C-alpha positions in Angstrom: 0.1 0.0 0.0 1.4 3.3 -1.0 1.9 5.7 2.0 2.2 9.4 2.6 5.0 10.9 4.7 2.4 11.5 7.4 1.3 7.8 7.3 4.7 6.5 7.6 5.6 8.6 10.7 2.2 8.2 12.4 2.0 4.4 11.8 5.5 3.8 13.1 4.6 5.4 16.5 1.2 3.7 17.1 1.5 1.7 20.5 -2.0 0.3 20.7 -5.3 1.0 18.8 -9.1 0.6 19.5 -11.0 -0.7 16.5 -12.7 2.2 14.8 -11.5 4.4 17.6 -8.6 6.4 18.7 -4.9 5.2 18.8 -2.1 5.5 21.4 0.6 7.3 19.8 4.2 7.4 21.3 5.8 10.8 21.6 9.5 11.1 20.9 10.0 14.6 22.2 8.0 16.8 24.5 8.8 20.6 24.6 7.6 22.6 27.5 7.7 26.2 28.7 6.5 28.2 31.6 2.9 29.0 30.6 1.2 25.6 29.9 3.3 23.3 32.1 2.5 24.3 35.7 -1.1 22.9 35.9 0.1 19.6 34.4 2.8 19.3 37.0 0.4 20.1 39.6 -2.0 17.4 38.3 0.6 14.7 38.3 1.6 15.6 41.9 -1.9 15.5 43.2 -2.3 12.0 41.6 1.0 10.8 42.9 2.3 10.1 39.4 6.0 10.7 38.4 7.1 12.0 35.0 7.6 8.8 32.9 10.5 9.9 30.7 12.3 13.2 31.8 14.8 12.3 29.3 12.5 13.0 26.4 11.4 16.5 27.7 13.2 19.9 27.1 12.0 23.1 28.7 12.8 26.7 28.0 11.5 30.0 29.3 10.2 32.2 26.5 6.5 33.5 26.6 6.9 35.8 29.7 10.5 36.7 29.5 11.5 40.3 29.3 13.5 41.5 26.3 15.6 44.1 28.0 17.7 43.7 31.2 17.4 40.0 31.4 20.2 40.0 34.0 17.9 41.7 36.5 15.0 40.3 38.5 11.8 40.2 36.6 9.6 43.1 37.5 6.2 41.5 36.7 5.1 39.4 39.7 3.1 36.8 37.6 6.0 36.4 35.0 8.5 36.0 37.8 6.4 33.4 39.6 5.8 31.3 36.4 9.5 31.2 35.6 10.4 30.3 39.2 7.7 27.5 39.1 9.2 26.1 35.8 12.6 26.1 37.4 11.4 24.2 40.5 9.3 21.7 38.4 12.3 21.0 36.2 14.7 20.5 39.0 12.4 18.3 40.9 11.5 16.0 37.8 15.2 16.0 36.4 14.2 17.8 33.2 16.6 19.8 31.2 15.8 23.4 31.3 17.2 26.3 29.3 16.2 29.2 31.5 16.7 32.8 31.3 20.4 33.6 30.8 21.3 30.2 29.6 23.2 30.2 26.2 20.5 27.8 24.7 17.7 29.9 26.0 15.1 31.2 23.5 11.7 30.6 22.0 10.9 26.9 22.2 10.4 26.5 18.4 13.6 28.2 17.6 15.8 26.5 19.9 14.8 22.8 19.3 15.6 23.0 15.5 18.8 25.0 16.0 20.2 22.5 18.7 19.3 19.5 16.5 16.5 18.3 19.0 14.1 18.3 16.2 14.6 15.4 13.7 13.0 13.9 10.8 10.5 11.1 11.5 9.8 12.3 15.2 6.5 12.7 16.9 6.8 16.0 18.8 4.3 17.9 21.2 4.1 21.2 23.1 1.6 23.1 24.9 1.7 25.7 22.2 -0.2 25.7 18.8 2.8 26.7 16.7 4.6 23.4 17.4 3.8 22.7 13.9 7.0 24.6 13.0 9.0 21.4 13.6 7.1 19.7 10.7 9.7 21.4 8.4 12.0 18.5 9.1 9.4 15.8 8.3 8.2 15.3 11.8 4.7 15.1 13.1 4.5 18.0 15.4 1.5 19.6 17.0 0.2 21.7 19.9 -1.5 20.1 22.9 -3.7 21.3 25.7 -2.7 21.4 29.4 -4.5 18.0 30.1 -2.6 16.4 27.3 0.7 17.9 28.6 -0.1 16.0 31.7 -0.9 12.8 29.8 2.5 13.0 27.9 4.3 13.6 31.4 2.6 10.6 32.8 2.8 8.0 29.9 5.1 9.5 27.0 1.9 8.7 24.9 -1.2 10.5 23.7 -4.7 9.1 22.9 -5.6 10.4 19.4 -7.8 10.1 16.4 -5.7 10.0 13.3 -6.3 13.1 11.2 -7.1 13.2 7.6 -4.3 14.0 5.0 -4.1 17.1 2.8 -1.4 18.2 0.3 -0.7 21.7 -0.8 1.6 21.8 -3.9 3.2 25.0 -5.1 5.2 24.9 -8.2 7.0 27.4 -10.3 9.3 30.4 -9.8 8.6 33.0 -7.0 8.8 36.6 -7.8 11.4 39.1 -6.6 10.7 40.1 -2.9 8.5 37.0 -2.2 9.7 35.4 1.0 8.4 32.0 2.6 6.1 34.3 4.9 4.4 35.5 1.8 3.9 32.0 0.5 2.1 30.7 3.6 0.1 34.0 4.0 -0.9 33.6 0.3 -2.0 29.9 0.9 -4.0 30.9 3.9 -5.7 33.9 2.2 -6.5 31.7 -0.9 -7.6 28.6 0.9 -9.3 30.0 4.0 -8.7 29.8 7.8 -10.8 26.6 8.1 -9.4 24.9 4.9 -7.1 22.6 7.1 -9.6 21.7 9.8 -9.3 17.9 10.6 -6.3 17.5 8.4 -2.5 17.3 8.7 -0.9 19.1 5.7 2.1 18.2 3.6 3.6 20.9 1.7 5.2 19.7 -1.7 6.4 21.0 -4.9 9.6 22.8 -6.2 9.0 26.0 -4.2 9.3 24.0 -0.9 12.1 21.9 -2.2 14.1 25.1 -3.2 13.3 26.8 0.2 15.8 27.0 2.9 15.1 25.0 6.2 14.4 28.3 8.0 11.9 29.2 5.3 10.2 25.9 5.6 9.9 26.4 9.4 8.1 29.8 8.7 5.6 27.9 6.4 5.1 24.9 8.8 4.7 27.3 11.7 1.5 28.9 10.3 -0.2 25.6 9.3 -2.3 26.0 12.4 -3.6 29.4 11.0 -5.6 27.5 8.3 -6.9 25.1 10.9 -4.6 22.2 10.2 -3.3 20.1 13.1 0.2 20.4 11.8 2.1 20.9 8.6 5.1 18.9 7.3 7.7 18.9 4.5 9.6 15.8 3.2 13.1 15.6 4.7 15.8 16.0 2.0 19.5 16.7 1.7 18.9 20.1 2.8 17.4 18.9 6.0 20.3 16.4 6.6 22.9 19.2 5.9 21.2 21.6 8.4 21.3 18.9 11.2 24.8 18.0 10.6 27.0 19.2 13.6 24.1 20.3 15.6 24.6 19.8 19.3 21.8 17.0 19.8 21.8 15.6 16.3 23.2 12.1 15.7 26.8 12.0 14.5 29.2 9.9 12.4 27.9 6.3 11.7 24.7 7.0 13.6 23.9 9.9 11.6 24.5 8.0 8.3 22.1 5.2 9.6 19.6 7.9 10.4 19.8 9.5 6.9 19.2 6.3 5.3 15.9 5.8 7.3 15.0 9.5 6.9 15.2 9.2 3.0 12.6 6.3 3.4 10.1 8.9 4.8 9.1 10.6 1.6 5.6 10.2 0.4 5.4 7.2 -2.0 4.5 7.9 -5.7 0.7 7.3 -6.2 0.0 7.6 -2.3 -3.5 9.1 -1.9 -4.4 12.3 0.0 -7.9 13.2 1.2 -7.6 16.6 -0.3 -5.1 18.4 -2.7 -4.5 22.0 -3.7 -2.3 23.1 -6.5 -1.0 26.7 -6.5 1.2 28.5 -9.3 4.2 30.2 -7.6 3.9 33.1 -10.0 0.5 34.0 -8.5 2.2 34.9 -5.2 3.4 38.5 -4.4 4.4 40.1 -1.2 1.6 40.0 1.3 0.0 42.0 4.0 -3.1 41.4 6.2 -5.7 44.0 6.6 -8.1 42.3 9.1 -8.1 40.3 12.3 -7.3 36.6 11.2 -4.4 35.5 9.1 -6.6 34.6 6.2 -7.6 38.3 5.8 -4.6 39.0 3.6 -3.9 40.7 0.2 -1.0 41.1 -2.2 0.7 44.4 -1.1 -0.3 46.0 -4.3 -4.0 45.0 -4.0 -6.8 46.9 -2.4 -9.1 45.5 0.5 -11.9 43.5 -0.8 -15.4 44.7 -0.9 -17.8 42.3 0.9 -20.8 42.8 3.2 -20.3 39.9 5.5 -20.8 40.9 9.1 -17.6 39.5 10.6 -15.7 41.1 7.8 -17.1 44.5 8.6 -16.4 44.1 12.2 -12.9 43.3 11.5 -12.4 46.4 9.3 -14.0 48.5 12.0 -11.5 47.2 14.6 -8.6 48.1 12.1 -10.1 51.3 11.0 -9.7 50.3 7.4 -12.2 50.8 4.5 -13.4 48.4 1.9 -11.7 48.8 -1.5 -8.7 50.9 0.1 -5.2 50.4 -0.6 -2.9 50.1 2.4 0.1 51.5 0.6 1.2 54.9 2.5 -0.6 53.9 5.6 1.4 55.5 8.4 2.8 52.9 10.8 4.3 53.8 14.2 5.3 50.2 15.4 7.2 47.4 13.7 8.0 44.0 15.2 10.4 41.5 13.8 10.5 38.4 15.9 8.2 35.5 17.0 8.6 31.7 16.4 7.6 32.5 12.8 10.3 34.9 11.8 13.1 35.4 14.3 15.8 33.3 12.9 19.1 34.5 11.5 17.9 34.3 7.9 15.1 36.8 8.8 17.6 39.3 10.3 20.0 38.9 7.2 17.1 40.0 4.9 16.2 42.8 7.2 19.9 44.0 7.5 20.6 43.7 3.8 17.6 46.2 3.1 18.5 48.5 6.0 22.2 48.9 5.0 22.8 52.5 4.2 19.3 53.6 5.2 17.8 55.2 8.4 14.8 54.2 10.5 12.0 56.5 10.2 11.7 58.9 13.3 8.0 58.0 13.8 8.6 54.2 14.1 9.3 52.2 17.3 10.9 49.0 15.9 11.4 45.9 18.2 13.9 43.5 16.7 13.8 40.5 18.9 15.9 37.4 18.0 14.4 34.0 18.7 17.3 32.7 20.7 20.6 33.5 22.4 22.3 31.7 19.4 20.6 33.9 16.9 21.5 37.0 18.9 25.2 35.9 18.9 25.0 35.2 15.1 23.6 38.7 14.5 26.6 40.1 16.3 29.3 37.9 14.8 28.0 38.6 11.2 28.0 42.3 11.8 24.3 42.7 11.4 24.1 44.5 14.8 26.4 47.2 13.5 24.1 47.6 10.4 21.0 47.9 12.5 22.5 50.3 15.0 23.8 52.6 12.5 20.4 52.8 10.9 18.9 53.7 14.4 17.6 50.2 15.3 18.2 48.7 18.7 18.3 44.8 19.2 16.4 43.4 22.2 17.0 40.2 23.9 15.4 36.8 23.0 11.9 35.9 23.8 8.2 35.7 22.4 8.0 39.4 23.1 5.2 41.3 21.2 3.9 38.3 19.3 1.5 37.8 22.1 2.4 40.6 24.6 2.6 38.5 27.6 5.6 40.6 28.7 6.1 44.4 28.6 6.4 44.6 24.9 2.8 45.7 24.1 1.5 47.8 21.2 -0.6 50.8 22.4 -4.4 50.8 21.7 -5.2 52.1 18.4 -1.7 52.0 17.0 -0.8 49.9 13.8 2.0 47.3 14.0 3.4 45.6 11.0 4.6 42.4 12.4 6.3 39.3 11.4 4.4 37.1 14.0 1.7 34.8 13.1 -1.6 36.1 14.5 -3.4 39.4 14.0 -6.4 38.6 16.4 -8.0 41.5 18.2 -5.8 42.5 21.2 -3.1 39.8 20.3 -0.3 42.3 20.7 -1.9 44.5 23.3 -5.4 45.6 24.1 -6.9 47.6 21.1 -3.5 47.1 19.1 -3.9 46.8 15.3 -1.7 44.0 13.8 -0.8 43.8 10.1 1.1 40.5 9.3 4.0 40.7 6.8 7.3 39.3 5.9 10.6 40.6 7.5 11.3 42.4 4.3 8.0 44.2 4.2 8.3 44.8 8.0 11.8 46.5 7.7 10.8 48.5 4.7 7.9 49.9 6.8 10.4 50.7 9.6 12.5 52.8 7.1 9.7 54.5 5.4 7.4 55.1 8.4 4.5 53.8 6.2 3.6 50.8 4.1 5.4 50.7 0.8 5.2 48.5 -2.3 8.7 47.0 -2.0 8.5 45.4 -5.3 8.8 48.8 -6.9 12.0 49.8 -5.0 13.8 46.5 -4.2 17.4 46.6 -5.0 19.0 43.3 -6.5 21.4 42.7 -3.5 18.5 42.5 -0.9 17.6 38.9 -1.9 
């Protein structure tokens, strides 16, 4: 029987199954952070159950962490308490923790790939919806709720119904200035935010084959925004090269053996998907969102659609935008480059290439927040920090930051923020904040201009 990548990874992890019912899936790696783990630890303690496989769990502090003065005590009492609780829980249960100040600290979905923890063929979970990021390596990775976090703590397994399979194929050549973020924003805008509900999505076609590993992570990260349980891309030589030499990746003969297995995971020719979509890469242009969900996106050169649907009008009222209007030349006072979607070194290289020789607009507050201590180190070592500082930008310390505003990085009510994060829900970046999702290139161009500009008309060849 012909199998998909998803089938192969899923079926190899089934421990037990109920006829016509759920299956028990073994989980290879459990990632945790300070926000969704305390209740699960508490539940285990109440029931007198110990953590089954602490060696399969990795913890980091990211959601609540401040992005300035990380060497000082955390001012916010709730954040400080959550981080202290995570430290105590990890110490008590012998779980590896990359806490604030550790050289491996950073956003959970940034550090696991860069340390080689994320590997092809794995099942991975985390109490965070953007766990789908790790599917870029050909793993089955998805977010879970707090009760499921406790379930994995106790058994290293999950009771699940197997999702259906969807494939999105994008073939052709991308236009100048189109980044992986534009590709996934276009897919979501075209297919809709419910198009993936009940499915696990495989991205295929030469656009993804030619995409960097970091770009693939950006795409898989936002799978949840079209309702899919997760997204994945077949592992290839680019995946193997990325993992080579990473701290926790297999090495030597073990790596060769693993690669031989990883190559076998590709979807068989003739394997059947429950749903397929085909997209021509030439359709895609740099994207921006105008509304309050990631599916409300348009090409940067397009105008906001005209429809009379109630939720659409409510969304425009929140954003203070008009039907049929263009967003070009809209003044913007806040720009955020960061989050588990776009805070990797590749994102800052793109931004620095654009910024070189330019100056940040005076009216813009720009937060450049690397996804990890390692990314911050790379930014300094590659001279990008100097470029940013010369242009009037300042780099902050790693963390989730203004993606979801659980720390002090909040966008003021009524202000627009062009953001590289993954969600533009009402109040996501702060009460009353208005979020416009975009690629790092569109975001940094906005920071320089102080308004939204059509970057395709001014893009210099050396930028990409």
